[in-house]
C-alpha positions as CSV (number, residue, x, y, z in Angstrom):
1,X,154.8,29.7,118.3
2,X,156.0,28.7,121.8
3,X,159.9,28.3,121.9
4,X,161.4,26.2,124.5
5,X,164.8,27.0,125.9
6,X,166.8,24.8,123.4
7,X,164.9,26.6,120.6
8,X,165.7,29.7,122.0
9,X,169.4,28.9,121.8
10,X,169.0,27.7,118.3
11,X,167.5,31.1,117.3
12,X,170.1,32.9,119.1
13,X,172.9,31.1,117.1
14,X,170.9,31.6,113.9
15,X,170.7,35.4,114.6
16,X,174.3,35.6,115.0
17,X,174.9,33.7,111.6
18,X,172.8,36.2,109.8
19,X,173.8,39.3,111.7
20,X,175.9,40.6,108.6
21,X,172.6,41.4,106.8
22,X,170.8,42.8,109.6
23,X,169.3,46.4,109.3
24,X,167.5,48.6,106.6
25,X,170.4,49.2,104.2
26,X,170.6,45.7,102.6
27,X,168.6,42.9,101.2
28,X,168.9,39.8,103.3
29,X,168.0,36.3,104.3
30,X,165.5,34.1,106.1
31,X,166.1,31.0,107.8
32,X,163.8,28.2,109.0
33,X,164.5,24.8,111.0
34,X,162.0,22.0,111.1
35,X,162.2,19.4,113.9
36,X,159.8,16.5,114.5
37,X,157.6,18.2,111.8
38,X,157.3,21.5,113.4
39,X,158.9,24.9,112.5
40,X,160.8,25.4,115.8
41,X,162.9,28.6,114.5
42,X,162.1,31.2,111.9
43,X,164.7,34.1,111.8
44,X,165.1,37.0,109.3
45,X,167.5,39.6,108.5
46,X,167.3,42.5,106.1
47,X,165.0,43.8,103.8
48,X,162.6,42.5,101.2
49,X,162.4,46.0,99.5
50,X,165.0,48.4,99.8
51,X,162.8,51.0,97.8
52,X,159.6,50.6,100.1
53,X,161.4,50.1,103.1
54,X,159.9,46.6,103.9
55,X,161.7,44.2,105.8
56,X,161.7,40.4,105.5
57,X,159.2,38.7,107.6
58,X,157.5,35.3,108.2
59,X,155.1,35.8,105.2
60,X,157.8,37.2,102.8
61,X,157.8,35.2,99.4
62,X,160.7,34.5,97.0
63,X,161.4,32.9,93.8
64,X,163.0,29.5,94.6
65,X,164.3,28.7,91.3
66,X,165.5,25.0,91.0
67,X,163.9,24.0,94.2
68,X,160.9,23.7,92.0
69,X,162.3,20.7,90.4
70,X,161.3,18.4,93.1
71,X,157.7,19.4,92.8
72,X,157.8,18.9,89.0
73,X,159.1,15.6,89.7
74,X,156.4,14.8,92.2
75,X,153.8,15.8,89.6
76,X,155.1,13.3,87.1
77,X,155.6,10.6,89.7
78,X,151.9,11.0,90.6
79,X,150.9,10.6,86.7
80,X,153.1,7.4,86.9
81,X,151.2,6.0,90.0
82,X,147.8,6.8,88.2
83,X,149.1,4.8,85.3
84,X,149.2,7.8,82.9
85,X,152.9,7.9,82.5
86,X,155.6,5.4,81.8
87,X,158.9,6.4,83.6
88,X,160.8,4.7,81.1
89,X,159.0,5.8,77.9
90,X,161.1,7.6,75.4
91,X,160.4,11.3,75.8
92,X,159.9,11.6,71.9
93,X,156.9,9.4,72.2
94,X,155.5,12.2,74.4
95,X,157.1,15.4,72.8
96,X,157.5,14.2,69.1
97,X,158.9,17.6,67.9
98,X,162.2,17.0,69.8
99,X,165.2,16.3,67.6
100,X,166.5,12.7,66.6
101,X,169.3,13.0,69.1
102,X,166.8,12.6,71.9
103,X,165.7,9.3,70.4
104,X,167.1,7.4,73.4
105,X,166.2,9.8,76.2
106,X,163.5,8.5,78.7
107,X,161.3,10.5,81.2
108,X,163.7,8.9,84.0
109,X,166.8,10.4,82.3
110,X,165.1,13.7,82.5
111,X,164.4,13.4,86.2
112,X,168.0,12.3,87.2
113,X,169.8,14.9,84.9
114,X,171.3,12.0,82.8
115,X,169.7,12.7,79.5
116,X,172.7,14.5,78.0
117,X,170.4,17.1,76.7
118,X,172.1,20.5,76.6
119,X,170.8,23.2,79.0
120,X,168.5,25.6,77.3
121,X,169.8,28.7,79.3
122,X,173.4,28.1,78.2
123,X,172.2,27.4,74.7
124,X,170.7,30.9,74.6
125,X,173.7,32.2,76.5
126,X,176.0,31.0,73.6
127,X,174.1,33.4,71.3
128,X,174.6,36.4,73.5
129,X,171.5,36.3,75.6
130,X,171.7,36.8,79.5
131,X,168.9,36.0,82.1
132,X,167.9,39.8,81.8
133,X,167.3,39.3,78.0
134,X,163.5,39.1,77.2
135,X,162.9,35.5,75.7
136,X,159.9,33.4,75.2
137,X,159.2,29.6,76.1
138,X,159.2,29.1,72.3
139,X,162.7,30.6,72.0
140,X,164.0,28.2,74.7
141,X,162.3,25.0,73.2
142,X,163.7,26.2,69.8
143,X,167.3,26.0,71.2
144,X,166.5,22.5,72.6
145,X,165.1,21.4,69.0
146,X,167.9,22.7,67.0
147,X,170.4,20.2,68.9
148,X,171.8,17.5,66.5
149,X,174.0,15.9,69.4
150,X,173.9,15.4,73.1
151,X,176.4,16.2,75.9
152,X,176.7,12.4,76.3
153,X,174.9,9.2,75.8
154,X,171.9,9.0,78.0
155,X,172.2,7.2,81.2
156,X,176.0,7.3,81.0
157,X,176.9,10.7,82.9
158,X,175.3,13.2,84.9
159,X,175.1,16.9,83.8
160,X,172.6,19.3,85.5
161,X,170.2,20.7,82.6
162,X,167.3,22.9,83.1
163,X,166.0,21.6,79.7
164,X,165.1,18.3,81.3
165,X,162.8,19.8,83.7
166,X,161.1,22.3,81.3
167,X,160.4,19.2,79.1
168,X,159.1,17.3,82.1
169,X,156.6,20.0,83.0
170,X,155.4,20.0,79.5
171,X,154.9,16.3,79.7
172,X,152.9,16.6,82.8
173,X,150.7,19.4,81.3
174,X,150.1,17.3,78.1
175,X,148.9,14.1,79.9
176,X,147.1,16.1,82.6
177,X,145.3,18.4,80.1
178,X,146.0,21.4,82.1
179,X,148.8,23.7,83.2
180,X,151.5,22.8,85.7
181,X,150.3,25.6,87.8
182,X,146.9,24.0,88.2
183,X,148.4,20.3,88.7
184,X,150.7,21.5,91.5
185,X,148.0,23.5,93.4
186,X,145.4,20.9,93.2
187,X,147.5,18.0,94.0
188,X,150.1,19.3,96.5
189,X,149.7,23.0,97.7
190,X,146.1,23.2,98.4
191,X,146.0,19.9,100.3
192,X,149.0,20.6,102.4
193,X,147.9,24.4,103.0
194,X,150.9,25.7,101.1
195,X,149.1,29.1,100.6
196,X,152.0,31.2,99.8
197,X,153.3,28.8,97.0
198,X,152.4,28.9,93.3
199,X,153.9,28.3,89.9
200,X,154.3,31.7,88.2
201,X,155.9,31.3,84.7
202,X,156.1,35.0,83.9
203,X,158.7,37.1,85.9
204,X,156.6,40.1,85.2
205,X,153.5,38.9,87.2
206,X,152.9,41.0,90.2
207,X,153.1,38.7,93.5
208,X,151.9,39.7,96.9
209,X,154.6,39.9,99.6
210,X,157.3,39.0,97.0
211,X,160.8,40.1,97.9
212,X,162.8,42.0,95.3
213,X,165.8,40.5,94.3
214,X,169.0,42.3,94.4
215,X,172.6,41.8,93.1
216,X,176.0,43.6,93.5
217,X,177.3,45.6,90.4
218,X,180.3,47.8,90.4
219,X,180.1,47.6,94.1
220,X,176.7,48.8,94.5
221,X,173.2,47.0,95.0
222,X,171.0,47.0,92.1
223,X,167.8,45.3,91.4
224,X,168.4,42.0,89.4
225,X,167.2,41.7,85.9
226,X,165.5,38.5,84.8
227,X,163.3,38.2,81.9
228,X,163.4,34.5,80.9
229,X,160.0,32.6,81.5
230,X,160.2,29.8,84.2
231,X,158.6,26.3,83.7
232,X,159.1,22.9,85.5
233,X,162.6,23.8,85.8
234,X,162.2,26.8,88.2
235,X,158.8,28.7,88.3
236,X,157.8,28.5,91.9
237,X,157.3,31.2,94.3
238,X,157.2,30.1,98.0
239,X,158.1,30.9,101.6
240,X,160.1,29.4,104.4
241,X,156.8,28.6,106.2
242,X,155.4,26.8,103.1
243,X,158.7,25.0,102.5
244,X,158.7,23.9,106.1
245,X,155.2,22.4,105.5
246,X,156.6,20.3,102.6
247,X,159.6,19.2,104.5
248,X,157.3,18.1,107.2
249,X,155.2,16.1,104.9
250,X,158.4,14.1,103.6
251,X,158.1,12.4,107.1
252,X,154.7,10.9,106.4
253,X,154.5,11.2,102.6
254,X,150.7,12.0,103.0
255,X,150.7,14.3,99.8
256,X,150.7,13.7,97.1
257,X,151.2,10.0,98.3
258,X,153.7,8.1,100.2
259,X,154.9,6.2,97.0
260,X,155.6,9.6,95.2
261,X,157.5,11.0,98.2
262,X,159.7,7.8,98.5
263,X,160.2,7.8,94.6
264,X,161.5,11.4,94.8
265,X,164.4,10.3,97.1
266,X,165.2,7.3,94.8
267,X,168.4,7.4,92.7
268,X,169.4,5.1,89.9
269,X,173.0,4.1,89.2
270,X,174.5,5.0,85.9
271,X,175.1,2.5,83.1
272,X,178.5,1.4,84.4
273,X,177.0,0.6,87.8
274,X,178.5,3.6,89.6
275,X,176.2,5.6,91.8
276,X,174.4,8.7,90.8
277,X,174.0,11.3,93.7
278,X,171.0,13.1,91.9
279,X,167.7,11.2,92.7
280,X,164.5,13.1,91.2
281,X,164.8,16.8,91.6
282,X,166.8,16.2,94.8
283,X,170.5,15.4,95.7
284,X,171.4,12.7,97.9
285,X,174.6,13.4,99.9
286,X,176.3,12.3,103.2
287,X,177.3,15.1,105.5
288,X,179.3,14.4,108.7
289,X,178.0,10.7,108.2
290,X,174.5,11.7,108.1
291,X,172.4,11.1,105.0
292,X,170.9,14.3,103.6
293,X,168.3,15.1,100.9
294,X,168.6,18.8,99.4
295,X,168.4,21.0,96.5
296,X,169.5,24.6,95.9
297,X,167.9,27.4,93.8
298,X,169.6,30.3,92.0
299,X,168.0,33.0,90.0
300,X,169.0,36.7,89.5
301,X,168.8,38.1,93.0
302,X,167.4,34.9,94.7
303,X,169.2,32.0,96.3
304,X,167.6,29.1,98.2
305,X,168.9,26.1,99.9
306,X,166.4,23.2,100.9
307,X,168.1,20.8,103.2
308,X,166.8,17.8,105.0
309,X,168.4,15.2,107.3
310,X,165.8,12.3,107.4
311,X,167.4,10.4,110.1
312,X,167.6,13.3,112.5
313,X,163.9,14.2,111.7
314,X,165.3,17.8,110.8
315,X,165.3,20.2,107.8
316,X,166.9,23.6,107.2
317,X,165.5,26.1,104.8
318,X,167.3,29.4,103.9
319,X,166.2,31.9,101.3
320,X,168.0,35.0,100.3
321,X,167.1,38.1,98.0
322,X,170.8,39.2,97.9
323,X,172.8,37.7,95.3
324,X,176.0,37.8,97.3
325,X,174.7,35.5,100.2
326,X,175.4,31.7,100.2
327,X,172.3,29.8,101.4
328,X,174.1,26.5,101.3
329,X,176.8,27.6,103.5
330,X,174.3,28.9,106.0
331,X,172.0,26.0,106.1
332,X,174.8,23.7,106.7
333,X,176.2,25.7,109.5
334,X,172.6,25.6,111.0
335,X,172.6,21.8,110.4
336,X,175.7,21.6,112.3
337,X,174.0,23.0,115.4
338,X,171.4,20.3,115.2
339,X,174.0,17.5,114.5
340,X,176.1,18.6,117.3
341,X,173.3,18.3,119.7
342,X,172.8,14.7,118.4
343,X,176.4,13.5,118.5
344,X,177.1,13.3,114.8
345,X,180.6,12.7,113.7
346,X,182.6,15.8,113.0
347,X,183.2,16.8,109.4
348,X,186.8,15.8,108.1
349,X,189.3,18.5,108.9
350,X,190.7,20.5,105.8
351,X,194.3,19.9,105.3
352,X,196.7,22.7,106.6
353,X,197.7,25.2,104.2
354,X,201.3,24.0,103.6
355,X,199.8,20.6,102.1
356,X,197.7,22.5,99.9
357,X,199.4,25.5,98.8
358,X,201.0,23.5,95.8
359,X,197.9,22.6,94.4
360,X,197.2,26.3,93.4
361,X,197.1,27.0,89.8
362,X,195.2,26.4,86.3
363,X,194.8,22.9,85.3
364,X,193.3,21.3,82.0
365,X,191.9,18.1,80.9
366,X,194.1,17.3,77.8
367,X,191.3,15.4,76.1
368,X,188.8,18.1,76.0
369,X,190.5,21.5,76.9
370,X,188.3,21.9,79.8
371,X,190.0,23.9,82.6
372,X,189.9,24.1,86.3
373,X,191.3,26.9,88.4
374,X,192.3,26.0,91.9
375,X,192.8,28.9,94.4
376,X,194.3,28.6,97.8
377,X,193.8,31.4,100.4
378,X,195.9,32.6,103.0
379,X,193.9,30.6,105.7
380,X,194.3,27.4,103.5
381,X,190.8,27.5,102.2
382,X,190.7,25.8,98.7
383,X,188.3,27.1,96.0
384,X,187.7,25.2,92.8
385,X,186.4,27.3,89.8
386,X,185.2,25.6,86.7
387,X,183.5,27.6,83.8
388,X,183.5,30.4,86.2
389,X,181.3,28.5,88.9
390,X,183.6,28.9,92.3
391,X,182.8,26.2,95.1
392,X,184.9,26.2,98.3
393,X,186.3,22.7,98.6
394,X,185.9,20.4,101.5
395,X,188.0,17.5,102.8
396,X,186.6,13.9,101.9
397,X,186.9,11.0,104.2
398,X,189.5,9.4,101.8
399,X,191.7,12.3,102.0
400,X,190.8,14.2,98.8
401,X,189.1,17.6,98.3
402,X,185.7,17.7,96.7
403,X,182.7,20.1,96.5
404,X,179.7,18.0,97.5
405,X,177.3,20.9,97.6
406,X,178.1,22.1,94.3
407,X,176.1,21.1,91.2
408,X,179.4,20.2,89.6
409,X,180.5,16.8,91.2
410,X,184.3,16.9,91.3
411,X,186.9,15.6,93.6
412,X,190.8,16.3,93.4
413,X,193.9,15.0,94.8
414,X,197.5,15.8,93.7
415,X,199.2,13.7,91.2
416,X,202.6,15.1,91.2
417,X,204.1,18.6,91.0
418,X,202.2,19.6,88.0
419,X,199.1,17.5,88.0
420,X,196.0,16.6,89.9
421,X,193.8,13.5,89.5
422,X,190.2,14.6,89.1
423,X,187.2,12.4,89.6
424,X,183.9,13.7,88.2
425,X,180.5,12.0,87.7
426,X,179.8,8.4,87.0
427,X,183.4,7.5,88.6
428,X,185.2,9.1,85.4
429,X,188.8,9.9,86.4
430,X,191.5,11.6,84.5
431,X,194.8,13.2,85.0
432,X,194.7,17.0,84.5
433,X,198.0,18.9,83.8
434,X,199.0,22.3,85.2
435,X,198.9,25.0,82.4
436,X,201.9,27.2,82.5
437,X,201.3,31.1,82.2
438,X,202.6,33.2,79.5
439,X,200.5,31.7,76.5
440,X,199.5,34.3,73.6
441,X,196.4,34.2,71.7
442,X,196.5,32.5,68.2
443,X,197.3,35.4,65.7
444,X,194.9,33.8,63.2
445,X,192.0,33.6,65.6
446,X,190.0,36.6,64.4
447,X,187.2,35.7,62.0
448,X,183.6,34.6,61.9
449,X,182.4,31.2,63.2
450,X,178.9,29.8,62.9
451,X,177.0,27.2,64.9
452,X,173.7,26.0,63.4
453,X,172.8,24.1,66.8
454,X,173.2,27.4,68.6
455,X,171.9,29.5,65.6
456,X,174.6,31.8,66.6
457,X,177.4,33.5,64.8
458,X,180.6,34.7,66.6
459,X,182.7,37.4,65.3
460,X,186.2,37.4,66.9
461,X,188.2,40.6,66.5
462,X,191.1,42.4,68.0
463,X,190.3,44.7,70.9
464,X,193.2,46.9,72.0
465,X,195.9,44.6,72.9
466,X,193.8,41.5,73.0
467,X,190.7,40.0,71.3
468,X,187.1,39.8,72.0
469,X,184.0,37.8,70.7
470,X,180.5,39.3,69.7
471,X,177.8,36.9,69.6
472,X,174.8,37.4,67.2
473,X,172.2,34.8,68.2
474,X,168.6,34.0,67.6
475,X,167.3,36.9,70.0
476,X,170.1,39.4,70.4
477,X,173.5,40.4,69.4
478,X,175.4,40.3,72.5
479,X,178.1,42.5,74.1
480,X,181.9,41.9,73.7
481,X,183.2,39.0,75.6
482,X,187.1,39.1,76.5
483,X,189.3,36.4,75.1
484,X,192.0,34.9,77.3
485,X,194.8,32.7,76.0
486,X,195.3,29.6,77.9
487,X,197.6,27.4,75.6
488,X,198.8,28.1,71.9
489,X,195.5,26.5,70.8
490,X,193.1,26.9,73.7
491,X,191.3,30.0,74.9
492,X,188.9,31.0,77.6
493,X,185.9,33.3,76.5
494,X,184.6,35.1,79.6
495,X,180.9,35.9,79.7
496,X,179.6,38.5,82.2
497,X,176.5,37.2,83.5
498,X,173.6,38.4,86.0
499,X,173.7,35.4,88.2
500,X,177.7,34.6,88.3
501,X,180.7,35.1,86.3
502,X,181.2,32.5,83.5
503,X,183.6,31.3,81.0
504,X,183.7,29.0,78.0
505,X,186.5,26.6,77.3
506,X,187.4,27.0,73.6
507,X,189.8,24.7,71.7
508,X,191.0,25.8,68.2
509,X,190.7,23.3,65.4
510,X,193.0,23.3,62.3
511,X,192.9,21.6,58.9
512,X,195.7,19.7,57.3
513,X,197.2,22.8,56.0
514,X,197.4,24.3,59.6
515,X,194.4,26.9,59.0
516,X,191.8,27.2,61.6
517,X,188.7,25.2,60.3
518,X,186.6,25.4,63.7
519,X,186.2,25.9,67.4
520,X,185.1,23.4,69.8
521,X,183.2,25.1,72.8
522,X,182.7,23.6,76.3
523,X,180.5,25.5,78.8
524,X,179.4,24.2,82.1
525,X,176.2,22.6,80.6
526,X,176.8,22.6,77.0
527,X,179.6,20.4,75.7
528,X,181.4,20.0,72.5
529,X,179.7,22.6,70.4
530,X,181.4,23.1,66.8
531,X,181.5,26.6,65.5
532,X,182.8,26.3,62.0
533,X,184.7,29.1,60.4
534,X,183.2,31.0,57.7
535,X,185.3,30.4,54.6
536,X,187.0,27.3,55.9
537,X,186.8,24.1,53.6
């Protein structure tokens, strides 16, 4: 590939960004930049395999996880275009074994993450299974089928759920009468020449040129454990070169058709008329006054960012096999280089530390018991942490702080010395109160709690000076999870995880006599799960 002087400068700046992962002692990252339909920069750092001494190169493949979702949506939209699928059809008319709770869910709700169906990965997690636990697709589907209620009424809210896209992939397979892998290869990958991309559901399948995924555990790099099967929600293996072809294809919409490509980037509002930033397997955001189309991917040891700026005719693709690298941050820094060349407006400056220092603390939604930790670093960087997922906050144009690149939409501003105003999806706004320190665990919390929907039994016991939970679910008996007091009737259950730290917000429920009757559990993607206490009336 011939590189002009401007592209050489771009490559040099990318090299400086990825310098920390250069060498043969660390897994790393690969970065591609598409301009005018051509891959004008492709830079790498680090190793695809530490054991074999293989560096990351132009042909290295990775599991791209949730970046797969746009391809599953494209396959479904192609069926819509051919008259084989009604986008507004009830999902139960196509998958009749889904529970009655899904009666009002449509195919469109699946694509826009507005179905309210609980996330299958978190359903299994509440039963003690991590992503390294061997499970089957049937286990995942059984978790979905057990649900008797949704996170919310379909079409009223947004909440990211992998269940939506597993089900969408099954619908494609049913109507196409073949596997999702065959549909994607026949309709998209082969016509475009994406020779490194394929749908590989089994994580144990050998794949040529596949980088090994690594995470840091106890200060050392280890191979990431992942044993869950991957369907329409995240089963693709691909490379920067192939994703660059897909990004360039978005300009013309040649494959699978112009109508499908346009429909992928079309969002629909919530029932209350507010905008949903999630289109169909793609996120729509404004960055520095520029519309962007993007999606991230996260799987043990693999992280991806696919970011397009259509009006600038540019795209940035970043893929890592190091769980500690943030491809979203790198992709936006590379996009900054492109935007600076083209005179885009600067990003709003973050407020100085003295203006945000008072926000630091722990806050709670009084209605649900959901918690939010706000951290303020010495340099003034603000980080929001919800259910264990941390995201660096950015200044918004209206003077608030938000996390636009996070999968959890949340925008915050101060509302007095001990409160913040929190706006979430669908324009839902509430006042969250600061939680004082010093709470103690409810003395009567130890006991056994059961959820039929999770097919899980929790045993809470005293553990030294504190308490811990052991979950016995449908596939595994999990390890001990520490319990942290938040208020007199709210606790936080910490769950070690392969991908990222996580916690559950748990509220104690009492009967008229004051005895604990149940727990209400809120995770990041599973809300209002009731665990009834054994022996309670």
